[in-house]
Every structure is written in C-alpha cells, then in structure tokens.
N, C-alpha and C positions, 0 to 999 in steps of 0.2 A: 694173159695178165693185163696187157694194154687195154683190151676190151672191157675187162672188169673195172679197171681204174677209170676209164671214160664213163662207163655206166654209173659207177659210184659217184663220180663228179656230177653227172647229170642229175642224179637223185638229190644230191646235196644242193645243187642250184635251184631245183624245183622247190625243195623244202624252204630255202632261204627266200625265194620269191613269195611263196605262200605265207611265210611268217611275216615278211615285210608288209604284205597286203593286209594281213590280220591286224597288224599293229598300226597301219596307216591311218592318218587322221581324216582322209577324204572318203567320199562315197565310192563304191565300186562302179566302174564303167560297165554298162550292160549286164546287170546282175541276173543270175538265174532266178526266175520267178515261177514257182510251181503252181501258184494259185493267184487269181485276181481278187484282192480284197475289195468288196463292193460296198459294204455298209458296216458301221460300227455302232453297236448299242453298248453303253458302258455306264457303270456306277462306280464313281471314284470318290473315295473319302480322303480328305486332306486335313491333317491335324495342324495345330498352331506351330509345331516345330518342323513341319514339312514331311512328316511320315505319311506314306500313301498306302491305302488299301484299295484294291481294284477288283472288279468283277466285269470282264469284258466279253462281248459276244460278237464275233465277226461273221458276216455272211460272205461266203467266198465261192468263186467259180474256178474249177480246175482248168489249167491251160493246156494240158496234154494227157494222154493215156498213161496208165500203169504207174501212177504216182503212189508211192507207198510210205512217204514220210513228208513232214512239213517242217520248215525251219522259220523260227521267229527270233528277232533280236530282243533280248531281255537281260540287260546288263546289271549284274549284281542283284538280281531279284530273288526273292523267296517265292517259288512257285508252289501254290497250295494244291491245285488240282487242274486237270485238263480233260476236256471231253469234246467229242466230235459227234454231232447229231445226237446229243444227250447220252452218248456212250462214253464212259470213262476210258481214257487212253493212257498207255505207257508213254513216259517222256524221260528225257535226260538233259542235263545242262552240259554244254561243251563250249568253253571259251566265250562266255556271255551270250550263247545262243541256246534257245529252247528248241530241242529237236523232238518232234512228236512222231512216234511210231504208229502208223495207221494199221488197224487190224484187218483192213481189206483194201484192195486196190480200187482206185476211182478212175473214171474215164473222163476224157476231155468234155468240158461244158457241164459236168455234174456240179450241182450247187450243194454246199454243206454249211453247217453252222459250227464254229469253233469257239468254245468257251474256255477262258483262262481266268483263274482266280489267283491272286498274288498279293504280296505286300513288299514294300521297299522303302528304304531311307536314302534317297539319292544323294551322292556326293558330287554329282555332275548332272547337268540338265535341268536342275531346279535351283533357283537362286532365292536367298532369303536375306533381307537387310535388317538393320538395327531397328527399324520401325515396325518390324513384324510382317512386312509385305513379302509374299511368296509369289514368284512368277517363273515362267519357263524360259530357259535359254534357247537360242535358235542357232547355236553353233552346230557344226556337222556331227552327226551321230549322237545327238543329245536326247532325242525323244525316247529312245530305247531305255533310257534310265528311269522313266516314269510310266511308260506304257509298253507292254509287250506287243510288238508289231513287226512288220517288215519295214525297217527304217531306211527309206530310200526315196529320193525325189520322184521316181517314176510311179510310186504307189500313191493313189488318191482314192478316197471313198467318201460317201455321205455319212453323216454322224447324227446320233442322238445320245447325248451325254448328260447324266445327272451327277452333279457335284454335291457332295455333302461336305460342308465346311463349317468352321467355327461361327457361332451365332454373332450377329452384329457386324460381320465382315462382308464387304462387297465381293461378289464373285463375277469375274469377267472371263470370257472365253471366245474362241472362234465360233461363229455361228450366230443364230438368232436367239436372243434370250427369251426364255419362257417364264414359267412360274417360279416364284421363290416361296418356299414353305418352311415354317418353323417346326422343327421336329422335337426340340426340347430346349431347356435353358441354355444348353451348350452348343447345339448344332442346328443348322438350316440346310435346306436343299435348294439348289438353283439348277434349272435345266437349260441346255443349249442344243439347237439342232441346225443342221445344214443340209438343205435339199440338193445343193450342188456339191460335187466331189471336192474334198479338201485335201491338198497334198499332206501326207503324214508329216513331212518335214516342216510344214508350216502350221501345224496344230499348236495352239498356244493358249495359255490362261494365266490369270493373276488373281490373287485374293489377299485381302488385308484391309487396312484403313485407307482404302482408295475410293474416295467418294465421287459420285456423279455430280458434276457441277453445271453441265449444260448439255443440250441435245438439239439436233436439227434434222429436218427431212429434206433430202435432195433427190429428185426423181422418185424412185420407189424405194430408196434406201434411207436408213436412219443412221445418223452419226452421233456418237456419244463421246463426251469429253469427261475424263476422270482425273482427279488429282490426289496425290498422296497427302498433301497438306490440306485438302479440302478447299483450296483457293486456286483459281485460275482465271486469267483474263478471257472474257468471252470473245475477244478479238482472235484468239487462237482457234476457236470453233469456226469463226468466219473465214479464217485462213484455210481451214480444213474443207469447209463447204465450197469455197471458191476453187481450191485445187481439185477437189472431187469433180466439180462441174466441168472444169477445164479439160481434165483428162477424159472424162466421159464423152464430151462433145468432140474432142480431137480424134479419139479412136473409134467412136461410134460403137463401142462394145460395152454392154451393160456390166455393172459391178457384180462380180460372181458370188459374193458372200452375203449380200443383202444388208447386214448390219456391219458398221465399221466402228470399232472401239479404239479410242485414242487415250492412252494411259500415261499420265505425267508422273515420273518417279524422280526421287532425289538424286540417285547416282546410278551409273550404267553398269557397274560390276564388270567392266571390260568387255561388254557385248559389242560386237561390230555390226551385226545384222539386226537392225531395230524394228523388223516388221515380220508378221506372220499373216496367215489367212484371216482377213478381217480384223487384224490387230496392228496397232502402231504404238511403239514405245518411244516416249520423248523424255529426255533426261536433263535435269536442271544443272548438272555439272558440265554440260556441253553448251556451246554457244548457239545462239540463233534458234529459238524455239520454232519460229515460223518456218524456217528452212527445214528443220527436222520433220515437222508435220508434213510439209509439201513432199518431201522425199518419200516418207512413209506411205502417203496416199498414192503417189505415182507408182510405187513399187507393188501396189495391189494388182496392177495390170502387168507391168514389166518388172517382174521379180517374184511373183507368186503364181499368178495365172500363167504367165510366160516365165519359165524358170530354167535354171541350169541343172544338169545332172551331177556335175561335180563343181565344187568351189574352184578348183584349179582350172576349170574350163568354163568360167563364167563371163568371159570377155564379151560374148555376143549379147548377153542380157544387160551387162553394164553399158554397152554401146547404145542399146535402145533406151535405157534409163537416161543416159547422158543426152541423147538426141532430143528426147521429149522434154527433159529439163531445160535444155537450151532454148527450145521452141516455146515453152509455156511459162517458165519461171525465170527469176533473176537470182540465181544462186551465187553467193559469194564463194570464191574458191577457198578450200581448205588447203593451206600451203605446207603443212608439216605433218609428218607421219609419226605417231607415237612410237617411241623406241620399244622393241620387244613384241610388236603385235603380229609379226609374221608367224604362221601363214594366214591368220584370220584377217589381216589387213585388206584382203581382197574385197571385203564388203564394207570397208571404212568409207567415211565421207571424203577422205583424201583420195581414195581410188576413183570415186565418182568424179571428183574434180579433175583428176588426170584425164579421164575419158571425155569430159566436157571440153577440156582445152585441146585434147587431141583432135576432136571433131572440128573445132573452130580453126585450129592451125593446120589441119590436114592439107598437104600439098600434093597428094598422090592421085587426086581425082575428086569428083563431086560426090563423095560418099554420103554426105548428109542429105543431098538431094535424092540419092538412090534409095535411101532407107524407107521413104514413104511408099515406094512401090510394093514393098513386101509386108507392110503393116496389115493389110486385109488378109493376106495369106496366113501370117503368123498368129493373128488373133481370131481366126475364124473358128477354132475348135476349143475344147476344154483341156486344161492342164497340158500345155504345150511345153515339151522339153527342147531346149535350144542350146546346142553347142556351136562352136565356131564353124565346123564343117557344114552342119545343117543350115546355118545362117548363110554361109557363102554359097551353098548350092541353091537355096531359094532365091538369093539375089541374082545369081547367074541366070537362072531360068527366066527371071523377069526382065533383066537389063542386059544380059550378055557380058557383063563386066566381071572379070575374075578377081575375087578377093580371098582366094584360098590361102594366100600367104598372109598369115594373121598380122593385123596391125599390133604394134607393141608400144606400150608406154614406159617400158623398163628404162630406156635411155633418156626419156623425156622427163625433165624436172620442171616443176612449176616454180618459177622464182617468186619468192614473197614480194608483195608490193613494196617497192623500195621506199623507205621513209625519205621524205624530201631532204635532199642534201643541202642542209643549211650552211651558209657561209657566215662565220662569226668574226666580228672585229671588236676590239676594245678601243673606245674613243676617249682619250684623256684630254680634258679641257683645262688649260692652264691660263690663269688670269690673276693679276695682282690688283688689289683694290685701288681704284682711282685710275688705272691704266686705260688707254684708248684702243688697245688691241688685245685680242685673245688668240692663243695658239691651240690648235686641235690636232693631236697626234693619233693616227689610226694604226693599230697593230693587229695583224691577223692572228686568229686562234685557229690553228690547223691549216687547211689549204687556202691560200690567198686567191683573190680574183686576178685574172690576167688582162682585164680591160678596165676602162674608166668607169667608176661608180659615182652616181650623182646622189648627194644627200642635201636635204634642206635643213639649214640651221635657223632656228627661231630665236631671235634676240628679244628678251623681255626687259623693258625698262619701266620706270615709274609711270611714264606717260603713254607709251605706245609699244607696239610689237613690230619688229622688222625681220624680214627674211633674207637669208644669204644662201646662195647656191654654191655648194662645195663639191669638188671632185677629188677622188683619190684612187689608187690602184696599188697592186703588189703587196709584198709582205709588210712593208712599213711605209707610211707616207704622212705628210703633215701639211697643214694649211694655216694661214694667218688671216684673221678677219678684223676689220676695224669695228669697234664697238663704242657705245656711249659710255661716258664715265659713270653714268647712273645705272648701268646694267645691273639686273637682279638675277637673271638666269639665262642659260642657253639650253634649248632642247633640240635634239636631232631627230629628224624624220626621214625614214627610207621610203621613197615613193616609187611605185611601179616595179618593185622587186621584192616579192614575197619570200625569196630564199636568202635574204640578207638580214642578219641581226646585228644591231649595234648595242654594245654594252657600254654605258657611259660611266666615266669617272670624272667627278666635278668638284670644284671648291665647296667648302662648307656652306658659304652664303647661298650659293646656287641651289644646293640640295634643300636647305632650310626653306627657301622661298617656295620651291616646288612642293615640299611637304605641306606647307601652310596654305598655299593658294591654288594649286592646280585643281581644276574641276574633274579631271579624270582620276578615279580612285586607283587605277592601275599605276599611273604615274606617281601618285602620292606613295603607294606601297614601294615602288622602285626607289623613291627618295629615302624612305626609311631604311631600306637595305643598303643603299649607298652610304648613308651617314654612319652605319656600323663600321665602315672601313676607316673612319676618321676618329678613332677612339682616343687619340692623343690630344684632341681639341678640348680645352678645359670647359668650354661653354656647351659642349654637346649634350651632356646628360640633362642639364637644366632646360635646354631648348626642347629636347624630346619630351620631358615631363610637361612642359608648357603646352606643346601641341597635343599631347595625350588628353588634356582636359577638354579640348575642343573637337576631337575626332570622333565621328559616330559610325564610320564604315568599319565593319568587323575585320575585313581583310587588311586594311591599313593599320587598324589598331593592333592587330596581331603582329604585323611586321615591326611596328614601333616597339612592342614588348620584346621581340627577338633582339632588336638592336640594343635596347637597354640592358638585356641580359648578357649580351656579348661584351658590352662596355664594363658592366659591374663585375662580371665573371665570378659570381658567388661571394662577393664581398660581404663581410659581417654586417648583419642588420638588414640586408636587402631581401632575405628570404620571405618575409611576411607579405610583401606585395605580390610575389608570384604564387604564394600559397592561396591568397585571396582570389587571384585570377584563375586559379586552377579549379575553382569550385564548379560543380555541375550546373549551376544556374547561369553560368556565362555562355555566350555564344560559342559553339564548338570550335570555331577558328581561333578564338581568343584562348579558350581552355587548352587547346593543343599547343599553342605558342608558350603558354605558361608552364605546361608539363615539360616541354623541351628545356625551358629555362631552369627548371629544378635540377637538371643534370649537373649543374655547377656546384651544388651544395653537398659536397662529399661528407659522409658520416653524420649528417644532420638528422636526428631522430624524428623531428616533426615532418621533414620532407619525406623520409622513408615511409612513415606511417601514411601520409597523404597519398603517395604514389601507390602504395599497396591497396588503399581504399578505392582509388580510381580504377586500378586494374580489375578489381572484382566487380565494381558497381556500374561502370560506364557501359552503355550500349553501342558506343561508337568504336568500331574496330581500329581505326587509325589512331585515336586517342589512347586506346588500350596498349597498342603496340609501342607508341612513343613513351608511354609511362613505363613499360617494361624496359625499354632501352635506357631511360633515365635512371631507373632503379639499378640497373647494371652499372651505371657510371658512378653512383654515389655509395656503393657498398663494396667491401672486399669479398674475397671468395667465400669465406666461412659464413659471413652474414647473408650474402646473396643466396647461398645454398639453403639457409634456414628459411629465407623468404620464398624461394622456389618450392620448398617442401610444403609450405602452407598453400601457395597459390595453385599448385597443380591439383589440389583437392577440390577446387571451386569449379562448379559446372560451367559458369560463365566464361571461364578461361580455357576451356577445352581446346578451342581452335588455336590457342597460342602456346600450347604445351611444347611443340617442337621448337619454337623460338626461345622459350625459357630454357629448355634443356641445352640448346646449342650455345646460348650465351653462358650458361653454367659451365659447360665444357671449356669455353674460351677463358673462363676465370681460372682454369687449372683444376677444375673439379670434374674431370671426364668420368671418373669412376662413379661418382654420385649421379651424374647425368645418365649414365647407362642404367644404373640401378632404378632410378625413377622411371626411365623409359620402359623398362621391362614390365611395369605395371600397366602401361597403356597400349600394349599390343593385344590385349584380350578382346574377344569379339563383342563385348558389351559396349565398347567405345565406338564413336563415329569413325568412319573409314579414314577421313583426313587426319584425325588425331593418331590413329594407329599407324598410318603410313609414315607420318612425321616422326613418331617415336622409333619405328623400325629403322628409318634412315639414320637417326642418331646412333642407334646401336651398331649399325653397319659401319658407320664412320669411326666410332671411337672404341668399339670392343673388338680386340684381336685375340681374345682367349679361346682356343679350340675347345676347352672343356665346357665353357659357357654355351657355345654354339652347339656342341654335341648334345647338350641337355635340352636346349629349347627347340632345335630344328624339327624333331619328329612331330611336335604339336603344330608348329607353324606351317609345315608342309602339308597338313591336313585341313588348314583353315578354309572356311567356306568362300572366302573372297579370293579370286584368282590372282589379283594384283599382289596381295599379301604373300601368297605362295610363291609367286614369281620373285618378289623381293627377297624372300627367305632363301630361295634357291641360290641367289647370288652369294650368300654367306657360305656355301659349300667350299669355296676357295680358301676359307679360313681353317679348314680341317686338314688333317693328314689324309693321305690317299686311302688308308685303311678305314678311317672313320667315315670318310665321304662315301666310299663304296658300300659300306654296310648300311648307311642311311638311305642311299639311292636304291639299293636292292630291296629294301623293305617297303619303299614307297612307289616305285616306278610302275608296278602293275595296276595300282589304284589311281594313278593320275591320268585323266583323260583329256586334259587341256593341252593341246599340242605345243603351245607357247612355253609351257612349263616343262613338258616332257623333253623338249629340245635342250633345256638347261640341265635337266637331270641326266640326260644321256651323254 
C-alpha cells in the first residue's frame, strides 16, 4: 500500500509539473525539436479588424530517425487543412498545439514540405489601436497566435511572405520589402523576404496608416522611418543611422536582416520588448525617442541575432546590451518600474538601466573589460542562443575568470536623481517711511542652514544704488542696515549658492517701485505677486491698474491680473474685465490668469457660459484644465453635473474627461460621475480617456452587481492595461461571483501580468 501511495504521489507530481509548464508564460528550456524548420513560404491575409487567413508552407529537415508525428504551436486557431509533401494528413488539436500524424516514418536529414491552411482572430499576439494600426506583439509565446509554427527562440528560418492587406494601408514586416501590387479596390499585396534565418520569436509586422517619412542607406542596408501620424523629425532617422553605424563598426558584424524598419506609434499597449528582426517600435507615450531608437538598433545584434532562450534567463543578453550601450551611447537611466509589469519587466528600459549601472558600479572585478574578449566568439555565427551558463563558460575559456555565480540586480536599486535640495527662507523687510534703518528678518522654511550665509542687499534710492553684505544662519535670524531716508526699494541677491532661495516680503512702496521700474521681468512679476499679500492697502488696486496700463510683458501682466483678482475676490461689477481678458485673442499667459480669476464669480451665468466656451474651443491644455477647475468653483453640484454632461460629449475635451468626472464626484455627484464614466470605457475612445474613466469607476463604484455586469466585457478588452485595471475590480465582488468570472476567463488570458491577478 505504501508503494502504491508513493507511486500515485509521483504521478500526481509529474502531472502538476507538466501542467505548470503547459501554463507557464516562458519558453521551454531545451525543447524537443523533431524537425528543423529551414524556410517559410507564406500567404497571409490581414483584414482591417485583425482577422487573419493564412496559407503557409514550411521546408523542414528531420532531426532524427523514426519520427511519426509533428507538433506545431497554433493557439486558438481554426485549422482548415494540413498536408505533407502534397499529401493530406490527419491532425488534431491538443492544448493549443497542432499535432500532425504522419502516414509514414521519416529518417534523419530527410527534407519535407509541410503546408498548413488556417484562419484566426487573435486575442493575444496581435495588437490593434484606435487609429486602426495593427501590429505584432513580441511577448513570449505570442507568435503562435497568428502563425502556426514552432514558437521558440531556438527556431529560425529564411522567409518569403506575401501579405494581403487593406488597400491604401502601409505594410511593414521583417525582411526586405519587395513589390506592392493592387489586387482590387479593397486589397493590396506586399511581399517581404529574408535570405538570412529569422528567429521565429522575432518575426514581426505592422499595417495601417503608418506612412514612410524618410529613409537612408548605411553600408549595404536600408533604414526606413515610419510614423503613425505621418510626421516625424528626420533627426530620428539620423539617430538611427548613427547608432546603426556605431554598432556595426564596434562589433564588425554585418547587419543580419538587410532592411531595418523603425515604426513610430502613438501608444505602446504595454509592450516591453520593442524590437524584432529588422523591426524597431518607438512609442510616443514613452520618453526620449532618440534613446528608444538607439536601444532598438543596438538590439538587432544583442537581442535578436544574439538572444535568450528564455526571458527568465536573459541576463547575459541584457549584459551585452548594457555594455554596448555604455560604450556607444549616453542613455539616461530609467529609474522607476511601472507597477504590475512583472514578469515582462525583464525587457523594460528600466531593466536595461539596472544592467548599465551594474556594470559601471561593479566592484567584483573588471567584468566590463572582459566582455570584449568574447564578442568575436559570440557574434561569429548566426542566431546565437545565450544563457548565463553559456556566457560564463565562454568568458572562462577566454579569460580564466569564473562568473558562473550570476550577477544580480535584484538587490540593487537605482536611486532617482535627487532633485536639488533647495533651502528656502522668507526675508521680511521692515521699514517705516522716513526712517534711516531697515530690519530684515530671515525665517527658514523647512530645514535651516547650519552655517553663515551671505546675501547681498541692494538699496535703491532716487539718486543711486548701494550694496550691503548681510549674513545670517539658523532657523531665524535678523539684521539691521542703515539706509537713506529717500530709499525706494531693497532687493536681495543670493550669490555663489544655487541651493538657497529667498522669498521676499516687503513694504508696499518697495513692491510698487519694483513693479514699475525693475528691468527684469521676473522681478516685476515677483512684485505683482508680493503686492497681492497687501490687500488691505487702500491704494493697491489703483496702483495695480495704473501699472497695468504701462506693462507689456505677458508674464508680468498675467501676475498683475492675478493680484487684482485676489484683491477684488469676485466683487460685483469686476467680472467684465476678466471676461475680456479671457478672450482667445489674448496672450495665453494672460488668458490663463483671467480664467483663474473667473473662479471667484460664483453662480455668474456669463462667467459659466464663457468658461464652457473656453473648455470646448481652446487648443491650450493648461488653459482648458484651469477653465474646468474654475467652472467647478463657480457652480453647485447640480449645475456642474449638467455642464459635465454637455462637455464630455465634445471631442476636444476627451483628454480631460477624467478630470471632469473626478471633480464631479468631489461635488457629491459620485453616482453621476460613474454613470458618465461607463460611457468612456468602450474601445472606440483613446486609451488615456478609457484609463481615466475606468480609474474613476474603480474609485467611486463599490456596487458588486455593477462590476459583475461589466467585468466579463472589460476582461476581454484588446488593451492589456484595461484588462489589468479591470482585474483589480474583482476584489469588489463576492468570492462566488469572482470565482465564476475568473473561471470563465482564465483559459483565454495569455498575458501573464493579468493571469497573475486572475489567479
């Protein structure tokens, strides 16, 4: 009985291990390969909605004798027919694998042709955005969702692919672009071929309104730059050409894919590996286009030609990327990791920054110096698979230095560049008209200095300017200086200390003199702000109005308006002035200040109407957002709700929908905010709008029944970030509701980031 129990336990353990591997997000280590796929001929039709029909023909060589079946990855595909050497074969689908039963056994080195006809509508592996652009994901195990193949980094083959795609749309793919032929009013064909083996996991394509904007030739290769908007700075092409030339010269290894296509898209759809074979994706929602391009170009050698077998064992490849990046480029460190990106963060720019800094800070030996000794060995062949052990073995053979204990960045954090720690003080200048002395009191805001600080005080009189050298320290300090009875202003200057800021508080006459006479517009603007703190002075408004007639600098003018608005604080009859200055024909700085001022005029119909017009018509995002905040201030909950109901229907306000709804909820109208938000989670809206609307719903809607109704659709959204956000709402359900929704979805979710939440 004990033997039976042990045996049963062993079987259960094996089953669990197999099941875990089957559900695992990463590629298998050392997979069983029955055949070597040598060449792919394919006809692939792509519709506007991403539906794919394919007819593929593989040329393959058997790796051993007595092979009686073949296995291909074909996730959620409808297989129409399979043939081997033109003979129709029996096949079956098992766990997203196409198993072909061969009618005869084949021997090692025999060559066959395998033809597969299929269609599919991928929910993973192919991305489609609101602009109609369709492109391939490069996450692990994604190719099998649009191409029946053996989807593994060890598999590489030459290609001849004909893409049939909607007419008028650009087609871009790995390889050399051939002819484009118009088939009908609705369809065109574009061909791509690669004479060098392409890793199947690096096969990539894109189609849509992605127009070629520039091209260049470097060595024997062509570089093409495409943009989704049709506009791109040719400086980006120069960056690509320069990076291409630098890597080519440094490694002495020719570019393996002949043509390089750089595609600029609006949004990244949470992709972390932005490069394939001969393809680089650059995203406008990420910083530093030039760095994105350089990284993608560099990765064509260290990342595609030289590549990992598993994402979880990609450290050696990252190491080479980082070493070359340190040597050739000046990358800014990415210092934060987006929440929820594990495990795909292994190919994020953040991880590359970790490895760059690891090399620079490495204290365990001259690793960076040793890497150049294995460059020639590693880049001497085609399609090199590199894990840490292989890298360490090669390095040991060349240098005798053991690096078999893997370097780790897990414990190493890159500290964000610290913002300069500014030391701030308030300096209160006290002087009585006619007096021959002035007192200046220094009061620390935050952490005080612990040593003497020297400040120059400039005394301005009718006839001349005199300087006084002052010193202070500590939390609070004061000095007295002798001044002329005809003094008109005192200005303080911090010299030789860029980390010290002095905020001045001065008498009315000093500020007015500075506002009227200072040549520095920044000092005049400071004076306007300072005067706003002296609202009890009866002469202030008259003085500001007088200066306003003479001022021409928009920044100063705007600050004077702000000061007047604070002093008048919505007084009856003062709205007309700010309504005039809020006109679109004003300088944007002045218009923005006037829009802020309108926030004082509560329940004023003209003000409300003007703010609504500005929100809809302005092209200035800052002005629009200030107008929304002012509208919030001048209306009660019911009226603001009616204004929001109108505004959210305006296309120009889409980017501010989340702000409007959040303010609406703060007005006590959370239920209305959630109702409006539910309109904007549909796929027809831009991602930023959808994300903001969903965040409003997550924050303010606690109803289990509401979430039970909407989650099934949200969890099938084509954007992984939306699915991830939606999965966070599972906590709002009962365990029974949650389990039912997860059980219905889990088998069709292939993004590991989201699977982890669902599980």
